[in-house]
C-alpha positions as CSV (number, residue, x, y, z in Angstrom):
1,M,-59.9,39.2,-211.1
2,A,-61.3,39.5,-207.7
3,P,-57.8,38.1,-205.8
4,V,-55.8,40.9,-207.2
5,V,-59.2,43.3,-206.7
6,N,-58.9,42.7,-203.2
7,R,-54.6,42.6,-202.2
8,I,-55.3,46.0,-204.1
9,E,-57.7,46.8,-201.7
10,S,-56.3,45.7,-199.1
11,F,-53.2,47.1,-199.5
12,I,-54.9,50.7,-199.7
13,F,-56.3,50.2,-196.4
14,W,-52.9,48.9,-195.2
15,S,-51.6,52.6,-195.8
16,R,-53.4,54.6,-193.5
17,W,-50.9,53.1,-190.9
18,L,-48.6,55.4,-193.2
19,Q,-49.7,58.3,-190.6
20,L,-49.2,56.5,-187.8
21,P,-45.0,58.0,-188.0
22,M,-46.7,61.4,-188.5
23,Y,-48.7,61.0,-184.6
24,L,-45.6,60.0,-183.5
25,G,-43.6,62.9,-184.6
26,L,-46.7,65.0,-183.5
27,I,-46.4,63.3,-179.7
28,V,-42.7,64.5,-179.8
29,A,-43.7,68.5,-181.0
30,L,-45.9,67.6,-177.9
31,G,-43.2,67.4,-175.9
32,V,-41.2,69.8,-177.4
33,Y,-44.2,72.5,-176.0
34,A,-44.0,71.0,-172.6
35,Y,-40.7,72.1,-172.6
36,K,-40.7,75.2,-173.9
37,F,-43.9,76.2,-171.2
38,L,-42.0,74.5,-168.7
39,K,-38.6,76.5,-169.7
40,S,-41.2,79.6,-170.5
41,L,-42.7,79.4,-166.4
42,A,-39.0,79.2,-165.3
43,T,-37.8,82.2,-166.5
44,M,-41.0,84.3,-165.9
45,V,-40.6,83.1,-162.2
46,M,-37.0,84.1,-161.8
47,N,-37.0,87.2,-163.3
48,L,-40.4,87.8,-161.3
49,P,-39.0,90.9,-159.3
50,T,-38.1,92.9,-162.3
51,L,-41.3,92.5,-164.6
52,T,-44.3,95.2,-164.4
53,E,-47.3,94.1,-164.9
54,N,-47.5,94.2,-168.5
55,D,-44.5,92.1,-169.0
56,I,-46.4,89.5,-166.5
57,L,-49.7,89.8,-168.6
58,L,-47.4,89.3,-172.0
59,Q,-45.5,86.0,-170.8
60,V,-48.6,84.6,-169.3
61,L,-50.2,84.8,-172.6
62,G,-47.5,83.1,-174.3
63,L,-48.0,80.4,-171.7
64,I,-51.3,80.0,-172.8
65,D,-50.1,79.8,-176.5
66,V,-48.0,77.6,-176.0
67,V,-51.3,75.3,-173.6
68,M,-53.6,76.0,-176.9
69,I,-51.6,74.4,-179.1
70,A,-50.6,71.7,-177.0
71,N,-54.3,71.5,-177.1
72,L,-54.5,71.3,-180.9
73,L,-51.7,68.6,-181.1
74,V,-53.7,66.4,-178.6
75,M,-57.0,67.0,-180.8
76,V,-55.0,66.3,-183.6
77,I,-52.7,63.7,-182.3
78,I,-55.9,61.1,-180.7
79,G,-58.7,62.6,-183.2
80,G,-56.7,61.9,-186.2
81,Y,-55.3,58.3,-185.0
82,E,-58.5,57.3,-184.1
83,T,-60.8,58.6,-186.9
84,F,-58.0,57.8,-189.9
85,V,-55.7,54.8,-188.3
86,S,-57.5,53.0,-186.4
87,R,-59.5,52.6,-182.7
88,L,-58.1,53.3,-179.8
89,H,-60.1,51.2,-177.7
90,L,-60.3,53.1,-174.3
91,D,-63.8,52.4,-173.5
92,N,-64.2,52.6,-170.0
93,H,-61.3,54.0,-169.6
94,P,-61.5,56.8,-166.7
95,D,-59.2,59.3,-169.0
96,Q,-61.0,59.2,-172.2
97,P,-61.9,62.8,-173.2
98,D,-65.9,62.9,-173.9
99,W,-65.5,64.3,-177.7
100,L,-63.4,61.4,-178.7
101,D,-67.1,59.0,-178.7
102,H,-68.5,60.8,-181.0
103,I,-65.9,62.3,-183.6
104,D,-65.4,62.2,-187.3
105,A,-63.4,64.1,-189.7
106,G,-66.0,67.1,-190.1
107,V,-66.2,67.0,-186.2
108,L,-62.3,67.3,-186.4
109,K,-62.2,70.0,-188.6
110,V,-64.2,72.5,-186.9
111,K,-62.6,71.5,-183.7
112,L,-59.2,72.2,-185.6
113,G,-60.7,75.3,-186.9
114,V,-61.9,76.6,-183.5
115,A,-59.3,75.7,-182.0
116,L,-56.9,78.0,-184.3
117,I,-58.8,80.7,-184.1
118,S,-58.1,80.5,-179.6
119,I,-54.7,80.5,-180.7
120,S,-55.0,83.2,-183.1
121,S,-57.2,85.2,-180.7
122,I,-54.1,84.8,-177.8
123,H,-51.6,86.5,-180.3
124,L,-53.8,89.2,-181.4
125,L,-54.1,90.2,-177.8
126,R,-50.6,89.8,-177.6
127,S,-49.9,92.5,-180.5
128,F,-52.9,94.9,-179.2
129,I,-51.0,95.2,-175.7
130,N,-47.9,95.8,-177.4
131,T,-48.9,97.6,-180.1
132,S,-46.1,100.1,-179.1
133,N,-43.1,97.6,-180.1
134,L,-45.1,96.5,-183.3
135,S,-45.9,98.1,-187.0
136,E,-49.1,98.9,-188.1
137,H,-48.6,97.0,-191.1
138,T,-47.7,93.7,-189.1
139,L,-50.8,94.8,-186.4
140,R,-53.4,94.4,-190.1
141,W,-52.0,91.0,-191.0
142,E,-52.4,89.7,-187.9
143,I,-56.0,91.1,-187.6
144,T,-56.4,90.0,-191.6
145,I,-55.3,86.1,-191.0
146,H,-57.5,86.0,-188.0
147,V,-60.4,87.5,-189.5
148,V,-59.8,84.2,-192.7
149,L,-59.3,82.3,-190.2
150,V,-63.2,83.2,-188.3
151,L,-65.2,83.3,-191.9
152,S,-63.3,80.0,-192.8
153,A,-63.6,78.0,-189.5
154,L,-67.9,79.3,-190.2
155,V,-67.5,77.3,-193.9
156,L,-66.8,74.7,-192.5
157,M,-69.4,74.5,-189.4
158,L,-72.2,75.5,-192.4
159,T,-70.2,73.1,-194.4
160,D,-70.8,70.3,-191.7
161,W,-73.9,71.6,-190.6
162,M,-75.3,71.4,-194.2
163,L,-74.3,68.1,-194.7
164,T,-75.3,66.5,-191.5
165,K,-78.8,68.0,-191.6
166,K,-79.1,66.9,-195.3
167,M,-77.8,62.8,-194.0
168,A,-80.5,63.0,-191.1
169,Q,-83.2,63.8,-194.4
170,A,-81.8,61.0,-196.3
171,H,-81.6,58.3,-193.4
172,P,-84.8,59.9,-190.7
173,P,-84.5,58.1,-187.9
174,V,-86.8,55.2,-187.1
175,I,-89.3,55.8,-184.4
176,A,-90.9,52.8,-182.5
177,R,-94.7,52.8,-181.7
178,P,-95.7,51.1,-179.0
179,D,-98.6,48.1,-179.9
180,H,-101.9,49.2,-179.0
C-alpha cells in the first residue's frame, strides 16, 4: 500500500505546477498594463496644450492606478510562484526584492489586501475629483466597496497577527545561555 500512497502524494505535490500557466498568463496581463500605461502617457503628452489642470490630475491618477495594479500583479506572480510552486533561486541576486526573503501565504494575503486598498484609494480619489460626472449612487457604492476592502484587510492582518503570536507561544525561541 505504501508505494501507491507515495505515488499519489507525489502526484498531489506535482499538481502545484498546474499553476504555472496562470502565472505566465499574469505576466502577459502585466505586459498589457505596460502597453496601456505607455499609450495613456503618450496620449496625455500629445494633448497637453488642451488639457486643464484637473484633466492632467485625473490622467496622472489613472497612470498611478495602472502602476499600482502592475505592482499587485508582480507581487502575485513572484510571491505566489515562490510560495505555492517553486523557489526562484535568486539568492544574492542584486535585484531581489527584500520582501521575498520573508514571504509566506499570510504575508502575501496582507500585502495583497494593502495593495487592493491602495488601488481602491486611487479610484476613490479620482471619483471625488470627478464628482460632477458621477451619480451619488455610484459614489456611495465606491465608498462602500472601499470600506469593505479596508475592513477585510484589517481582519486579514489581525488573523495573521494572532496566528503568528500563537505560533511564537507554541514554539518559543531557544536562547543560548553563556557558560559560566
